[in-house]
C-alpha positions as CSV (number, residue, x, y, z in Angstrom):
1,M,-73.1,42.9,43.6
2,A,-74.6,39.8,42.1
3,R,-73.9,41.0,38.6
4,E,-70.3,42.0,39.5
5,T,-69.8,38.6,41.1
6,S,-71.2,36.8,38.0
7,T,-68.9,38.9,35.7
8,Q,-65.9,38.2,37.8
9,R,-66.6,34.5,37.7
10,Q,-66.9,34.5,34.0
11,K,-63.6,36.3,33.7
12,Q,-62.0,33.8,36.0
13,A,-63.3,30.9,34.0
14,K,-62.0,32.4,30.7
15,G,-58.6,32.9,32.4
16,K,-58.5,29.3,33.4
17,R,-59.4,28.1,29.9
18,A,-56.6,30.3,28.5
19,L,-54.1,28.8,30.9
20,R,-55.2,25.3,30.1
21,G,-54.4,25.8,26.4
22,A,-50.9,27.3,26.9
23,R,-47.7,25.7,25.7
24,A,-44.1,26.0,27.2
25,L,-41.5,27.5,25.1
26,P,-38.7,25.1,24.0
27,D,-35.4,25.1,25.9
28,P,-32.7,26.3,23.5
29,N,-30.0,24.2,25.4
30,A,-32.0,20.9,25.2
31,E,-31.2,18.2,22.6
32,P,-33.8,17.9,19.8
33,P,-36.0,14.8,20.3
34,V,-35.1,11.8,18.2
35,R,-37.8,10.9,15.7
36,P,-38.9,7.2,15.6
37,L,-38.3,7.1,11.9
38,R,-34.7,8.3,12.2
39,V,-34.1,5.7,14.9
40,V,-35.3,2.9,12.6
41,L,-33.2,4.2,9.6
42,L,-30.1,4.5,11.8
43,S,-30.6,0.9,13.1
44,V,-31.0,-0.4,9.6
45,L,-27.8,1.4,8.5
46,L,-25.8,0.0,11.4
47,L,-27.0,-3.5,10.7
48,A,-26.1,-3.2,7.0
49,V,-22.6,-2.0,7.8
50,A,-22.1,-4.8,10.4
51,A,-23.3,-7.3,7.8
52,G,-20.9,-5.9,5.2
53,I,-17.9,-6.1,7.5
54,G,-18.8,-9.6,8.6
55,Y,-19.2,-10.8,5.0
56,G,-15.9,-9.1,4.0
57,A,-14.0,-10.9,6.8
58,R,-15.6,-14.2,6.0
59,W,-14.7,-13.8,2.3
60,L,-11.0,-13.0,3.1
61,W,-10.9,-16.0,5.4
62,Q,-12.2,-18.3,2.7
63,Q,-9.5,-17.4,0.2
64,V,-6.9,-19.6,2.1
65,P,-7.5,-23.3,2.4
66,T,-9.2,-24.1,5.7
67,A,-9.8,-27.5,7.2
68,E,-12.3,-28.3,10.0
69,L,-11.0,-31.2,12.1
70,S,-13.5,-34.0,12.4
71,R,-12.2,-36.1,15.4
72,V,-12.7,-33.5,18.2
73,D,-14.1,-34.4,21.6
74,A,-14.4,-31.3,23.9
75,L,-14.2,-28.6,21.2
76,E,-16.8,-28.6,18.5
77,D,-15.4,-26.0,16.0
78,V,-11.6,-26.3,15.1
79,R,-10.5,-24.5,12.0
80,V,-7.0,-24.8,10.5
81,K,-5.8,-22.4,7.9
82,A,-2.7,-23.7,6.0
83,P,-1.4,-24.2,2.5
84,F,-1.6,-28.0,3.0
85,R,1.2,-28.7,0.4
86,A,4.0,-30.2,2.4
87,V,1.9,-30.8,5.5
88,T,-1.4,-32.7,5.3
89,E,-4.7,-32.2,7.2
90,R,-4.2,-35.6,8.8
91,E,-0.8,-34.7,10.2
92,V,-2.1,-31.4,11.7
93,E,-5.0,-33.3,13.2
94,E,-2.8,-35.9,14.8
95,I,-0.6,-33.1,16.4
96,L,-3.6,-31.1,17.8
97,L,-6.0,-33.9,18.9
98,P,-4.3,-34.6,22.3
99,Y,-4.6,-31.0,23.2
100,L,-8.2,-30.5,22.0
101,R,-9.5,-33.2,24.3
102,R,-8.8,-30.9,27.3
103,G,-11.6,-28.5,26.7
104,F,-11.9,-24.8,25.9
105,F,-10.6,-23.3,29.2
106,S,-7.9,-25.9,29.8
107,L,-6.5,-25.5,26.3
108,D,-2.7,-25.3,26.2
109,I,-2.1,-22.7,23.5
110,D,1.7,-22.6,23.9
111,G,1.9,-26.4,23.9
112,M,-0.2,-26.6,20.7
113,R,2.0,-24.1,19.0
114,A,5.2,-25.9,20.1
115,A,3.8,-29.2,18.9
116,L,3.1,-27.8,15.5
117,M,6.5,-26.2,15.2
118,S,8.1,-29.6,15.9
119,N,7.2,-30.5,12.3
120,P,10.2,-29.5,10.2
121,W,8.0,-28.2,7.4
122,I,6.1,-25.8,9.6
123,V,8.0,-22.5,10.0
124,N,5.4,-20.6,11.9
125,A,2.1,-21.4,13.7
126,S,-0.5,-19.4,15.7
127,V,-3.3,-20.8,17.9
128,S,-6.2,-18.8,19.4
129,R,-9.5,-19.5,21.2
130,R,-12.8,-18.6,19.6
131,W,-15.7,-18.2,22.0
132,P,-17.6,-20.3,23.0
133,N,-16.1,-23.7,22.0
134,G,-13.9,-23.0,19.0
135,V,-10.2,-22.8,18.1
136,D,-8.4,-21.1,15.1
137,V,-5.1,-22.4,13.9
138,V,-2.9,-20.8,11.3
139,V,0.1,-22.7,9.8
140,D,2.9,-21.4,7.5
141,E,4.9,-23.9,5.6
142,A,8.5,-23.8,4.4
143,E,9.0,-23.0,0.7
144,P,11.2,-25.6,-1.2
145,L,13.8,-24.0,-3.5
146,A,15.3,-27.1,-5.1
147,I,15.2,-30.9,-5.2
148,W,18.2,-32.5,-3.6
149,G,19.1,-36.0,-4.6
150,G,15.6,-37.1,-5.3
151,D,14.4,-37.8,-1.8
152,R,15.1,-34.4,-0.1
153,L,14.2,-30.8,-0.7
154,L,16.2,-27.7,0.0
155,I,14.4,-24.8,1.7
156,A,15.3,-21.1,1.9
157,N,17.3,-21.3,5.2
158,G,19.6,-23.9,3.6
159,E,18.2,-26.9,5.4
160,L,17.5,-30.2,3.7
161,L,14.2,-31.7,4.6
162,P,12.7,-35.1,3.7
163,R,10.5,-34.9,0.6
164,P,6.8,-35.3,1.5
165,E,4.9,-37.9,-0.4
166,N,2.4,-35.4,-1.7
167,L,5.2,-33.2,-3.2
168,T,6.1,-35.4,-6.1
169,D,5.4,-33.2,-9.1
170,L,7.6,-30.2,-8.5
171,R,9.0,-28.0,-11.2
172,L,12.2,-27.1,-9.3
173,P,15.9,-27.2,-10.2
174,E,17.9,-30.3,-9.0
175,L,21.0,-29.9,-6.9
176,A,23.3,-32.7,-6.0
177,G,26.6,-33.2,-4.1
178,D,27.9,-33.8,-0.6
179,A,25.4,-32.7,2.0
180,E,28.2,-31.0,3.9
181,L,28.6,-28.7,0.9
182,V,24.9,-27.7,0.7
183,E,25.6,-24.0,1.5
184,R,28.3,-23.7,-1.2
185,I,26.2,-25.5,-3.8
186,M,23.2,-23.4,-3.0
187,A,25.3,-20.2,-3.3
188,Q,26.7,-21.3,-6.7
189,Y,23.2,-22.1,-7.9
190,Q,21.9,-18.7,-6.9
191,A,24.8,-17.0,-8.7
192,L,24.2,-19.0,-11.9
193,A,20.4,-18.5,-11.7
194,G,21.0,-14.8,-11.8
195,L,23.1,-15.1,-14.9
196,L,21.0,-17.7,-16.8
197,T,17.7,-16.0,-17.1
198,T,16.7,-16.4,-20.8
199,K,14.3,-19.1,-22.1
200,D,15.9,-22.6,-22.3
201,M,19.0,-21.3,-20.6
202,E,17.8,-21.7,-17.0
203,V,19.3,-24.1,-14.6
204,R,17.8,-27.6,-14.6
205,R,20.5,-29.4,-12.6
206,L,23.7,-28.4,-10.8
207,S,26.0,-30.9,-9.2
208,F,29.5,-31.0,-7.7
209,D,32.0,-33.7,-7.0
210,D,35.7,-33.6,-6.2
211,L,36.7,-35.5,-9.4
212,S,34.7,-33.8,-12.1
213,G,34.0,-30.5,-10.4
214,W,30.9,-28.5,-11.3
215,Q,28.4,-29.9,-13.9
216,L,25.4,-27.9,-15.1
217,E,22.4,-29.0,-17.1
218,L,20.2,-26.3,-18.7
219,V,16.5,-26.5,-19.4
220,S,17.3,-26.9,-23.1
221,G,19.1,-30.2,-22.3
222,I,22.6,-28.9,-22.9
223,R,25.2,-30.1,-20.3
224,L,28.1,-28.0,-19.4
225,Q,31.4,-29.2,-17.8
226,L,32.6,-26.2,-15.7
227,G,35.5,-27.6,-13.7
228,H,36.4,-26.4,-10.2
229,D,37.0,-22.7,-10.6
230,E,35.8,-19.6,-12.5
231,L,32.3,-20.8,-13.0
232,L,30.7,-17.5,-13.9
233,E,33.4,-16.6,-16.4
234,R,33.1,-20.0,-18.1
235,V,29.3,-19.8,-18.3
236,G,29.6,-16.2,-19.6
237,R,31.9,-17.4,-22.4
238,F,29.4,-20.1,-23.3
239,L,26.6,-17.5,-23.4
240,R,28.6,-15.2,-25.7
241,L,29.1,-18.2,-28.1
242,T,25.4,-19.0,-28.1
243,R,24.8,-15.5,-29.3
244,G,27.5,-15.8,-32.0
245,V,28.9,-18.9,-33.8
246,L,26.8,-21.5,-31.9
247,A,23.5,-19.6,-32.4
248,P,22.3,-21.6,-35.4
249,H,23.3,-24.9,-33.9
250,L,21.9,-24.9,-30.4
251,Q,19.3,-27.6,-31.1
252,K,22.1,-29.9,-32.2
253,I,24.3,-29.5,-29.1
254,A,24.4,-32.2,-26.4
255,G,27.1,-30.8,-24.2
256,V,29.9,-28.2,-24.0
257,D,33.2,-28.5,-22.1
258,T,34.2,-25.1,-20.9
259,R,37.3,-26.1,-18.9
260,Y,39.7,-24.8,-21.6
261,N,41.3,-21.4,-21.2
262,N,40.3,-19.7,-24.4
263,A,38.0,-22.2,-26.1
264,V,35.2,-24.8,-25.6
265,A,34.7,-28.3,-26.8
266,V,31.3,-29.0,-28.3
267,Q,29.6,-32.4,-28.1
268,W,26.9,-32.9,-30.8
269,K,23.9,-35.1,-30.4
270,E,24.2,-38.6,-31.9
271,K,21.8,-37.9,-34.8
272,D,23.7,-34.8,-35.8
273,K,27.0,-36.7,-35.6
274,T,25.7,-39.2,-38.2
275,D,24.4,-36.4,-40.5
276,N,27.7,-34.7,-40.4
C-alpha cells in the first residue's frame, strides 16, 4: 500500500507540474494586441501630419499682408489681414480699438464689422474670436477702375470715392465730366476699352462736356475729337486709317478730328509742321 501511495503521489505531482506549464488557446474573436513599437510609430506619424497641416495653414496665411495691432488693452493678439492699399493699418486700428478694450467675451463682433464697413473703401469685412485672447480680422478693399478729376477714384460699382493719400502713383485711365453722368461716361469708357486693345491705342483719358462732346486721348498721345454721337463708328474709322494711309505717320500725329461724315482732319505735331 505504501508503494502504491508513493506512486500515486508522484503521478499527482507530475500532473500538477504539467498543468502549471499549460497555455490558453487564443480567442479567434479577440482583437490582436497592439505592439508598443507600432504605437510609437503611429504617434510619430500623426504628429508629423498635424505639423504639416499646421505649417501649410500658416504658410497660406502669411501670403496675404497681415498686421498685428500694437495699441490693444484687453486683447493681446489681434491680427488684421488686408491689402492695405486704400486703407492703412492706422485707420483699421482706430476703428477697432474702442471694441478691443471690452475684452474677449464681451467683444461686439457685429459692431466691429459694421464699423469697418462704414469706411467707403472697405467692401467686405469679417471678424472672429481666436481662443484664448485673440481676434482675427479680414478686410477686402474696393478696386479702383479709373481716376476721376484728379482727386477721386471710380470703383467697380460706379461710385466715386475720395482718393487716398497713399494711392498717388496709379496707372489707371482718367475719366472726366459731370459727376451726374458718371454711369454714362463709365459705360462709354468700357465700350471704347473693348475696341482699343492694341499697344499705344489704349485709353489714357476720356472726357465729356456739352460743348465739345467726347474727347479721347490714347496712350500714344494722340487726341481724338469724337463729337456727341456715333463714338464707336468714328473710332473704328480712325483705326482703319491707322492701318492704312496713316500707318507710316502715327508718330507725327498730335490729334485727329473724326466729327466729319466721311473723312478726318489730322493735326500734326509742331516739329513735323515745320519740317513739312
